[in-house]
C-alpha positions in Angstrom: 142.6 102.3 93.6 141.1 102.1 97.0 140.5 99.1 99.2 139.3 98.2 102.7 142.0 96.2 104.5 141.9 93.6 107.2 143.1 95.7 110.2 140.2 96.4 112.6 139.6 100.2 113.1 136.9 102.3 114.6 134.1 102.2 112.0 135.2 98.9 110.4 138.5 98.1 108.9 141.5 100.1 107.6 141.3 102.0 104.4 144.2 101.9 101.8 145.1 103.8 98.6 147.4 102.5 95.8 150.2 104.9 95.3 151.7 103.2 92.2 154.2 101.2 94.1 152.3 100.1 97.2 149.3 100.5 99.5 149.2 103.6 101.6 146.9 103.5 104.7 144.7 106.6 105.2 142.7 107.5 108.3 139.3 106.1 109.1 137.6 102.8 109.1 134.9 101.4 106.7 133.0 98.3 105.7 132.0 99.4 102.1 133.9 101.6 99.7 133.3 102.8 96.1 135.0 105.4 93.8 133.4 108.0 91.6 134.6 108.6 88.0 136.7 111.6 89.2 138.6 109.4 91.7 136.7 110.5 94.8 136.1 107.6 97.2 132.8 107.3 99.1 132.5 104.9 102.0 130.0 103.4 104.6 131.3 102.5 108.0 130.1 99.9 110.5 127.5 102.1 112.1 126.0 103.1 108.7 127.6 106.6 108.4 128.4 107.8 104.9 131.6 109.7 104.0 133.3 111.0 100.9 137.0 112.1 100.6 137.5 115.8 100.4 141.2 116.7 100.2 142.9 114.7 102.9 139.8 114.3 105.1 136.6 112.3 105.2 133.5 114.5 105.0 130.4 113.0 106.5 127.4 113.0 104.1 123.7 112.9 105.0 121.9 109.7 105.7 122.9 106.2 106.7 123.5 103.1 104.7 124.3 99.4 104.6 125.9 99.4 101.1 127.0 102.0 98.5 127.9 101.9 94.8 128.8 104.5 92.2 128.3 104.0 88.4 130.7 105.0 85.6 128.2 107.8 84.9 128.7 109.2 88.4 125.3 108.1 89.8 125.5 107.2 93.5 123.2 104.6 95.1 122.9 103.3 98.6 121.0 100.6 100.5 119.6 102.5 103.4 118.9 101.5 107.0 115.1 101.6 107.1 113.6 98.0 107.0 111.2 97.4 104.1 109.9 94.4 102.3 112.9 92.7 100.6 115.6 94.3 102.9 116.2 98.0 103.2 115.2 101.1 101.3 117.0 102.0 98.0 118.2 105.6 97.5 119.9 107.7 94.8 122.0 110.8 95.4 120.3 113.9 93.9 123.0 116.5 94.4 122.4 117.4 98.0 120.4 114.6 99.4 119.0 111.1 99.0 115.8 110.2 97.1 114.1 106.9 97.8 113.3 105.1 94.6 111.1 102.3 96.0 111.8 98.6 96.6 114.0 96.9 99.1 117.5 95.2 98.9 120.5 94.1 100.9 123.2 94.6 98.2 123.6 96.9 95.2 125.9 97.4 92.2 125.7 99.8 89.3 126.3 99.1 85.6 128.5 101.5 83.5 125.4 103.2 82.1 124.1 103.9 85.6 121.6 101.1 85.8 121.5 99.8 89.4 121.2 96.0 90.0 120.2 94.8 93.5 119.8 91.6 95.5 117.0 91.6 98.0 116.5 89.6 101.1 113.2 87.9 100.3 114.5 84.6 99.1 117.6 82.6 99.8 118.0 79.1 98.3 120.3 78.1 101.2 118.3 79.7 104.0 114.7 80.4 103.0 112.3 82.4 105.3 111.2 80.0 108.0 107.6 78.8 108.5 106.0 81.1 111.0 102.6 82.4 112.3 102.1 85.7 110.6 100.2 88.9 111.0 97.3 89.4 108.6 98.1 91.7 105.7 95.6 94.3 106.9 97.0 94.3 110.4 100.6 94.4 109.2 99.8 97.5 107.1 98.4 99.2 110.2 101.6 98.4 112.1 103.8 99.6 109.3 101.9 102.9 108.9 102.2 103.6 112.6 98.4 103.7 112.9 98.5 101.7 116.1 101.4 103.5 117.8 100.5 104.2 121.4 97.3 102.1 121.2 96.6 99.4 123.8 95.3 96.3 122.2 93.2 93.7 124.0 92.5 90.3 122.4 91.4 87.6 124.8 89.8 89.3 127.9 92.3 87.6 130.2 95.1 89.9 131.4 94.5 93.3 129.8 96.9 94.9 127.3 99.7 92.3 127.4 102.3 91.6 124.7 100.3 88.4 123.9 97.3 90.5 123.1 99.0 92.3 120.2 100.4 89.1 118.8 97.0 87.3 118.9 95.2 90.3 117.5 97.7 90.8 114.7 97.7 87.1 113.6 93.9 86.7 114.0 94.3 84.0 116.6 92.6 85.6 119.6 90.5 82.5 120.2 93.6 80.2 120.5 95.5 79.9 123.8 99.3 80.2 123.9 99.5 76.6 125.1 99.3 75.8 121.4 102.3 78.0 120.5 105.4 76.0 119.4 108.9 77.1 118.9 110.3 77.5 115.3 113.6 78.9 113.9 115.8 81.2 116.0 115.4 84.7 114.6 119.1 85.7 114.6 120.5 82.3 113.6 118.1 82.0 110.6 118.7 85.6 109.3 115.7 85.2 106.9 112.6 85.7 109.1 109.9 87.6 107.1 108.6 90.9 108.3 105.2 90.3 110.0 106.2 87.0 111.6 105.1 86.3 115.2 108.1 85.8 117.5 108.5 85.0 121.2 110.9 83.8 123.9 110.4 80.1 124.6 111.7 77.9 127.4 114.4 75.2 126.9 111.8 72.6 126.1 110.3 74.6 123.3 107.2 75.6 125.1 105.9 79.2 125.6 105.8 80.3 129.2 104.5 83.8 129.3 107.8 85.6 128.2 107.8 88.4 125.7 106.2 88.1 122.3 106.1 90.5 119.3 105.7 91.0 115.6 109.0 90.9 113.7 109.8 94.1 111.8 113.1 93.5 110.1 116.9 92.9 110.7 119.2 95.8 111.3 122.4 97.0 113.0 122.6 99.9 115.4 125.8 101.4 116.7 127.6 98.4 115.2 125.4 95.9 117.1 123.2 93.3 115.2 119.6 92.8 116.1 116.1 93.4 114.8 113.1 95.7 114.9 109.8 94.5 116.4 106.3 95.8 117.1 105.4 95.2 120.7 103.0 96.1 123.4 103.7 96.3 127.2 107.4 96.7 126.5 108.3 98.4 128.7 105.5 97.5 131.2 102.4 99.5 130.7 103.3 100.9 127.3 101.1 100.8 124.2 102.0 99.5 120.7 105.4 100.7 119.5 108.2 99.8 117.2 111.6 99.2 118.9 115.0 97.7 118.3 116.2 94.5 120.1 120.0 94.0 120.0 122.0 90.9 120.5 123.7 92.4 123.5 120.6 93.5 125.3 119.4 92.4 128.7 118.0 88.8 128.7 116.4 89.5 132.1 114.3 92.3 130.5 113.5 90.2 127.3 115.8 92.5 125.3 118.3 90.0 123.9 117.7 89.3 120.2 119.3 85.9 120.5 116.5 84.7 122.7 113.7 85.0 120.2 112.2 82.3 117.9 109.4 82.4 115.4 106.1 81.0 116.5 105.1 78.1 114.2 101.8 78.3 112.3 98.8 77.1 114.3 
């Protein structure tokens, strides 16, 4: 038997093995652990690295993951780190690498016959996706495919190639001024914002005052820090469209603190 304990360690929490009479702590730290039919444990740590036990050491395996599970048939499945609709990519181990199988999820388990079951992040009865202004499906597909990477988008003919231009163009609202933007749910507090939602930094009264705005691209954790991905323009100043990560410990002065962002309510 293998378990993850409660003692904080680099990479997560302590790892313990049952010896028959008690729990023996082994090296390393993890946030997820599973065991193959031959008794080999595999784990995922707090920064998404994947390891399996080889002898008395942890051997790093390819890829990154949020969750991992092994079936009684020996099949190994992970929830990856790449944001997709429904959560993150789903992968199966194929001997020397991971093969993406399609779909998106946030948790996975495997039945004895090797059938994977997943829970995705699309719907939560206790915390549904908040109402938000959204990118059109055609524009969102262009963002997802990278077709617009590096392009400079203009929407309203005011100040050229601003972050506002991308949000307006993506949502089909070029003709509506930002005075009509209203603050919705906080992105990090809600945890269920849908990919493609328009987001922005508002002032304390709930009004938009020319701070950064972007299109939400999915939650993630990098180097152990929570945050989210976004498609932005003019971030940093002068840059074209790009996808980037905004962490909760980023600089608020540079609009790079994930906790600052709220969804823009539908117009």
